[in-house]
C-alpha positions in Angstrom: 97.8 86.9 118.6 99.7 90.0 119.7 102.0 89.5 116.8 99.1 90.3 114.5 99.1 94.0 113.2 96.6 95.6 110.9 96.6 98.7 108.8 93.4 100.2 107.5 93.8 102.8 104.8 90.8 105.0 104.2 90.6 106.9 100.9 88.0 109.0 99.0 86.3 106.7 96.5 82.6 107.1 96.8 80.4 110.2 97.4 80.7 111.2 101.0 84.1 109.7 101.6 86.2 112.2 103.6 88.4 112.2 106.7 85.4 112.6 109.0 83.6 109.6 107.5 86.8 107.6 107.6 87.2 108.4 111.3 83.6 107.3 111.9 84.2 104.1 110.0 87.4 103.4 111.9 85.3 103.2 115.1 84.0 99.9 113.8 87.5 98.4 114.2 88.5 99.3 117.8 91.6 97.2 118.4 95.0 98.6 119.4 96.7 96.4 116.7 94.9 98.2 113.9 96.4 101.5 112.7 94.0 103.7 110.7 95.2 106.2 108.0 93.5 108.7 105.8 94.9 108.9 102.2 93.3 112.0 100.9 95.3 112.0 97.7 94.7 108.3 97.1 98.5 107.7 96.7 98.5 104.4 98.6 95.5 103.2 96.6 97.3 104.0 93.4 100.6 102.4 94.7 98.9 99.2 95.7 97.0 99.2 92.4 100.3 99.4 90.5 101.9 96.6 92.6 98.8 94.4 92.2 98.6 95.1 88.4 95.1 96.6 88.7 93.6 98.9 86.0 92.0 101.1 88.6 92.4 102.1 92.2 93.1 99.6 94.9 90.4 99.8 97.4 88.4 97.1 99.2 91.5 95.0 99.0 92.8 92.8 101.8 96.5 91.9 101.9 98.4 89.5 104.1 102.2 89.9 104.8 104.4 87.6 106.8 106.2 89.0 109.8 109.2 91.1 109.0 108.2 92.5 105.6 109.4 96.0 105.2 108.4 98.7 102.8 111.8 99.8 101.4 111.0 101.0 97.8 108.6 103.4 96.2 106.3 100.5 95.6 104.5 98.6 98.4 105.9 95.1 98.9 104.0 92.2 97.3 101.7 90.4 99.8 101.9 86.7 100.4 98.2 86.6 99.8 95.4 89.0 98.9 91.7 89.2 98.1 89.4 91.9 96.9 85.9 93.2 96.4 86.5 94.8 93.0 84.8 94.6 89.7 86.2 92.8 86.7 86.7 96.1 85.0 89.4 96.9 87.6 91.5 94.0 86.3 91.3 92.0 89.5 91.4 88.2 89.3 87.9 86.8 89.8 89.4 83.9 91.7 90.5 86.3 94.4 87.1 87.8 95.3 86.9 88.0 99.0 85.9 84.8 100.6 86.2 85.3 104.4 86.7 81.6 105.1 89.6 81.3 102.7 91.1 84.6 103.8 91.0 83.6 107.5 92.4 80.2 106.6 95.4 82.0 104.9 95.7 84.3 107.9 95.8 81.3 110.3 98.4 79.5 108.2 100.5 82.7 108.2 100.2 82.7 112.0 101.0 79.0 112.2 97.5 77.8 113.2 97.1 75.0 110.8 93.6 73.5 111.6 91.4 74.5 108.6 88.2 73.7 110.6 89.1 76.5 113.0 89.5 78.9 110.1 86.0 78.1 108.8 84.6 78.3 112.3 86.1 81.7 112.8 84.9 82.9 109.4 81.4 81.7 110.2 81.3 83.4 113.6 82.5 86.7 112.2 80.0 86.5 109.3 77.1 85.5 111.7 77.7 88.2 114.2 79.1 90.9 111.9 81.7 93.2 113.3 79.3 96.2 113.3 76.6 94.2 115.2 79.2 93.2 117.8 80.2 96.8 118.2 76.6 98.0 118.4 75.9 95.5 121.1 78.8 96.8 123.1 80.4 93.4 123.3 84.1 93.6 123.8 84.9 90.9 121.2 88.2 90.5 119.6 89.9 88.0 117.3 91.5 86.6 120.4 88.1 85.9 121.9 86.8 84.3 118.8 89.9 82.1 118.5 89.4 81.0 122.1 85.9 80.0 121.3 86.9 77.7 118.5 90.2 76.4 119.9 90.5 74.6 123.2 94.3 74.9 123.2 93.7 78.7 123.6 91.5 78.2 126.6 88.1 78.1 124.9 85.4 75.5 125.3 86.0 74.1 121.8 82.4 73.3 121.3 82.9 73.6 117.5 85.6 70.9 117.5 84.9 67.7 115.6 
C-alpha cells in the first residue's frame, strides 16, 4: 500500500475555519502518505468545483486518481472516481453522495484488490471504529493494518473471509 498517496486540502468554508484549525484537523490523519495543504484563498476549491461542474465550492469531496496522473493545466485533472458530501444546491450528483463502502471498493479496484467483500469489510471497520476514535485511543492503526485484518494474503487472520 506504499503506492497509495493522499492529499488533504483544507480551506475556509465554515465559521472558525482557519490555518490553525486545519492544522489541528490534520492531526486526525497521521500518515506519511497524506500531504496536508491550507488553501486560504479557496483557489483549489474553486478549481475543483469548475472541473467537477459544481455550482458552488468543492469541499467535502473525495477524488480518486490512478497512478501517474499529472496536473499539467490550469484545471485539475478529472478523477477516475469521486464522491461528495455536498447539498443538491451545489449541483453535485445525488448518486455520488459519499458511501464509504462504494468509495473503498473503487479505491481497492484502483489498487488492483478485486474482492468486493474485503472492500465492504474495510468500510465497516473504518465506520465502526471511526478514525478519530482510533486516534484518541492512541492505537497506531493504518490502512495497511486494516487490510491485513480482512485479507489473509496480506498476513492477517482473515476472520472476515467467507
